[in-house]
N, CA, C and O atoms as a GROMACS GRO file, in nm:
protein
  200
    1MET      N    1 -15.630  18.396  -8.003
    1MET     CA    2 -15.740  18.302  -8.000
    1MET      C    3 -15.688  18.160  -7.983
    1MET      O    4 -15.746  18.082  -7.908
    2LEU      N    5 -15.579  18.125  -8.051
    2LEU     CA    6 -15.525  17.991  -8.037
    2LEU      C    7 -15.483  17.963  -7.894
    2LEU      O    8 -15.504  17.853  -7.842
    3GLU      N    9 -15.423  18.062  -7.830
    3GLU     CA   10 -15.385  18.044  -7.689
    3GLU      C   11 -15.509  18.020  -7.603
    3GLU      O   12 -15.506  17.937  -7.513
    4HIS      N   13 -15.616  18.091  -7.631
    4HIS     CA   14 -15.741  18.075  -7.557
    4HIS      C   15 -15.793  17.932  -7.568
    4HIS      O   16 -15.854  17.880  -7.474
    5PHE      N   17 -15.769  17.867  -7.682
    5PHE     CA   18 -15.813  17.730  -7.702
    5PHE      C   19 -15.710  17.628  -7.656
    5PHE      O   20 -15.723  17.508  -7.682
    6GLY      N   21 -15.607  17.676  -7.586
    6GLY     CA   22 -15.507  17.585  -7.531
    6GLY      C   23 -15.405  17.536  -7.633
    6GLY      O   24 -15.353  17.425  -7.621
    7LEU      N   25 -15.376  17.618  -7.732
    7LEU     CA   26 -15.281  17.582  -7.838
    7LEU      C   27 -15.166  17.683  -7.842
    7LEU      O   28 -15.150  17.754  -7.942
    8PRO      N   29 -15.086  17.691  -7.736
    8PRO     CA   30 -14.982  17.793  -7.731
    8PRO      C   31 -14.873  17.775  -7.835
    8PRO      O   32 -14.819  17.874  -7.885
    9HIS      N   33 -14.838  17.652  -7.869
    9HIS     CA   34 -14.733  17.629  -7.969
    9HIS      C   35 -14.778  17.675  -8.108
    9HIS      O   36 -14.701  17.735  -8.182
   10GLN      N   37 -14.902  17.645  -8.140
   10GLN     CA   38 -14.956  17.688  -8.269
   10GLN      C   39 -14.968  17.840  -8.274
   10GLN      O   40 -14.945  17.901  -8.379
   11ALA      N   41 -15.004  17.902  -8.162
   11ALA     CA   42 -15.014  18.047  -8.156
   11ALA      C   43 -14.878  18.110  -8.179
   11ALA      O   44 -14.866  18.209  -8.252
   12ALA      N   45 -14.775  18.055  -8.118
   12ALA     CA   46 -14.639  18.108  -8.136
   12ALA      C   47 -14.593  18.090  -8.280
   12ALA      O   48 -14.529  18.179  -8.336
   13ARG      N   49 -14.625  17.977  -8.338
   13ARG     CA   50 -14.585  17.951  -8.477
   13ARG      C   51 -14.652  18.050  -8.572
   13ARG      O   52 -14.587  18.102  -8.664
   14LEU      N   53 -14.779  18.075  -8.551
   14LEU     CA   54 -14.851  18.172  -8.634
   14LEU      C   55 -14.795  18.313  -8.614
   14LEU      O   56 -14.782  18.388  -8.711
   15SER      N   57 -14.763  18.349  -8.492
   15SER     CA   58 -14.705  18.480  -8.464
   15SER      C   59 -14.572  18.497  -8.537
   15SER      O   60 -14.544  18.603  -8.592
   16ARG      N   61 -14.490  18.393  -8.536
   16ARG     CA   62 -14.361  18.399  -8.608
   16ARG      C   63 -14.383  18.415  -8.758
   16ARG      O   64 -14.310  18.488  -8.824
   17ALA      N   65 -14.483  18.347  -8.812
   17ALA     CA   66 -14.514  18.358  -8.955
   17ALA      C   67 -14.560  18.499  -8.989
   17ALA      O   68 -14.522  18.554  -9.092
   18ILE      N   69 -14.642  18.557  -8.903
   18ILE     CA   70 -14.688  18.695  -8.925
   18ILE      C   71 -14.570  18.792  -8.919
   18ILE      O   72 -14.559  18.882  -9.002
   19GLU      N   73 -14.483  18.773  -8.820
   19GLU     CA   74 -14.365  18.860  -8.808
   19GLU      C   75 -14.275  18.848  -8.931
   19GLU      O   76 -14.225  18.949  -8.980
   20ALA      N   77 -14.254  18.727  -8.980
   20ALA     CA   78 -14.169  18.707  -9.098
   20ALA      C   79 -14.231  18.771  -9.221
   20ALA      O   80 -14.161  18.833  -9.302
   21THR      N   81 -14.361  18.757  -9.236
   21THR     CA   82 -14.430  18.813  -9.352
   21THR      C   83 -14.426  18.965  -9.351
   21THR      O   84 -14.395  19.027  -9.453
   22THR      N   85 -14.455  19.025  -9.238
   22THR     CA   86 -14.452  19.171  -9.232
   22THR      C   87 -14.309  19.224  -9.241
   22THR      O   88 -14.286  19.329  -9.301
   23ALA      N   89 -14.214  19.153  -9.184
   23ALA     CA   90 -14.073  19.196  -9.194
   23ALA      C   91 -14.024  19.193  -9.339
   23ALA      O   92 -13.938  19.271  -9.378
   24ALA      N   93 -14.081  19.102  -9.417
   24ALA     CA   94 -14.045  19.093  -9.559
   24ALA      C   95 -14.114  19.202  -9.642
   24ALA      O   96 -14.092  19.212  -9.762
   25GLY      N   97 -14.197  19.283  -9.576
   25GLY     CA   98 -14.264  19.392  -9.645
   25GLY      C   99 -14.389  19.350  -9.720
   25GLY      O  100 -14.440  19.425  -9.803
   26ILE      N  101 -14.440  19.233  -9.691
   26ILE     CA  102 -14.562  19.185  -9.756
   26ILE      C  103 -14.679  19.232  -9.672
   26ILE      O  104 -14.715  19.171  -9.571
   27LEU      N  105 -14.736  19.344  -9.716
   27LEU     CA  106 -14.842  19.412  -9.640
   27LEU      C  107 -14.955  19.451  -9.733
   27LEU      O  108 -14.932  19.480  -9.851
   28THR      N  109 -15.076  19.452  -9.681
   28THR     CA  110 -15.189  19.501  -9.758
   28THR      C  111 -15.190  19.654  -9.757
   28THR      O  112 -15.122  19.717  -9.676
   29ARG      N  113 -15.268  19.712  -9.846
   29ARG     CA  114 -15.273  19.857  -9.860
   29ARG      C  115 -15.316  19.929  -9.733
   29ARG      O  116 -15.272  20.041  -9.706
   30ASP      N  117 -15.403  19.866  -9.654
   30ASP     CA  118 -15.454  19.933  -9.534
   30ASP      C  119 -15.347  19.956  -9.428
   30ASP      O  120 -15.366  20.035  -9.336
   31VAL      N  121 -15.234  19.887  -9.442
   31VAL     CA  122 -15.123  19.907  -9.347
   31VAL      C  123 -14.997  19.954  -9.420
   31VAL      O  124 -14.885  19.934  -9.372
   32GLY      N  125 -15.016  20.016  -9.536
   32GLY     CA  126 -14.905  20.079  -9.606
   32GLY      C  127 -14.835  19.996  -9.712
   32GLY      O  128 -14.734  20.040  -9.766
   33GLY      N  129 -14.886  19.880  -9.742
   33GLY     CA  130 -14.824  19.795  -9.844
   33GLY      C  131 -14.896  19.801  -9.976
   33GLY      O  132 -14.981  19.887  -9.998
   34THR      N  133 -14.860  19.709 -10.063
   34THR     CA  134 -14.923  19.703 -10.194
   34THR      C  135 -14.977  19.563 -10.227
   34THR      O  136 -15.035  19.543 -10.333
   35ALA      N  137 -14.959  19.469 -10.136
   35ALA     CA  138 -14.999  19.331 -10.161
   35ALA      C  139 -15.150  19.314 -10.149
   35ALA      O  140 -15.217  19.382 -10.071
   36ALA      N  141 -15.202  19.222 -10.228
   36ALA     CA  142 -15.343  19.183 -10.217
   36ALA      C  143 -15.357  19.088 -10.098
   36ALA      O  144 -15.260  19.028 -10.052
   37THR      N  145 -15.477  19.074 -10.051
   37THR     CA  146 -15.503  18.982  -9.940
   37THR      C  147 -15.455  18.841  -9.974
   37THR      O  148 -15.400  18.772  -9.889
   38GLU      N  149 -15.476  18.800 -10.097
   38GLU     CA  150 -15.432  18.667 -10.140
   38GLU      C  151 -15.281  18.652 -10.130
   38GLU      O  152 -15.232  18.545 -10.095
   39ASP      N  153 -15.207  18.759 -10.161
   39ASP     CA  154 -15.061  18.755 -10.152
   39ASP      C  155 -15.014  18.739 -10.008
   39ASP      O  156 -14.921  18.664  -9.980
   40VAL      N  157 -15.079  18.810  -9.918
   40VAL     CA  158 -15.043  18.800  -9.776
   40VAL      C  159 -15.076  18.660  -9.725
   40VAL      O  160 -14.998  18.601  -9.651
   41THR      N  161 -15.192  18.610  -9.763
   41THR     CA  162 -15.232  18.476  -9.720
   41THR      C  163 -15.133  18.371  -9.770
   41THR      O  164 -15.094  18.282  -9.694
   42LYS      N  165 -15.090  18.381  -9.895
   42LYS     CA  166 -14.993  18.286  -9.951
   42LYS      C  167 -14.861  18.297  -9.876
   42LYS      O  168 -14.799  18.195  -9.845
   43ALA      N  169 -14.817  18.418  -9.848
   43ALA     CA  170 -14.692  18.437  -9.775
   43ALA      C  171 -14.699  18.377  -9.636
   43ALA      O  172 -14.603  18.316  -9.589
   44LEU      N  173 -14.811  18.395  -9.569
   44LEU     CA  174 -14.830  18.334  -9.436
   44LEU      C  175 -14.828  18.183  -9.446
   44LEU      O  176 -14.764  18.117  -9.364
   45PHE      N  177 -14.897  18.128  -9.542
   45PHE     CA  178 -14.899  17.983  -9.562
   45PHE      C  179 -14.758  17.932  -9.588
   45PHE      O  180 -14.715  17.831  -9.531
   46ASP      N  181 -14.686  18.001  -9.676
   46ASP     CA  182 -14.549  17.960  -9.707
   46ASP      C  183 -14.461  17.964  -9.581
   46ASP      O  184 -14.379  17.875  -9.560
   47ALA      N  185 -14.477  18.067  -9.500
   47ALA     CA  186 -14.397  18.080  -9.377
   47ALA      C  187 -14.432  17.968  -9.278
   47ALA      O  188 -14.346  17.924  -9.202
   48LEU      N  189 -14.554  17.923  -9.278
   48LEU     CA  190 -14.596  17.816  -9.188
   48LEU      C  191 -14.548  17.678  -9.234
   48LEU      O  192 -14.534  17.587  -9.153
   49THR      N  193 -14.524  17.663  -9.362
   49THR     CA  194 -14.485  17.532  -9.414
   49THR      C  195 -14.335  17.513  -9.422
   49THR      O  196 -14.287  17.410  -9.469
   50ILE      N  197 -14.260  17.612  -9.375
   50ILE     CA  198 -14.114  17.600  -9.376
   50ILE      C  199 -14.070  17.514  -9.260
   50ILE      O  200 -13.950  17.491  -9.242
   0.00000   0.00000   0.00000
């Protein structure tokens, strides 16, 4: 969606944050993890602020 709005750098940054979060094993139950939605959101936020 970010790319659609002409924000390719932000889209890439968000994709990297998602990849880092999932690689760290921070996943919600629907995809095999144990984290709450709030935990995933915090991890994504933390990855974006690095």
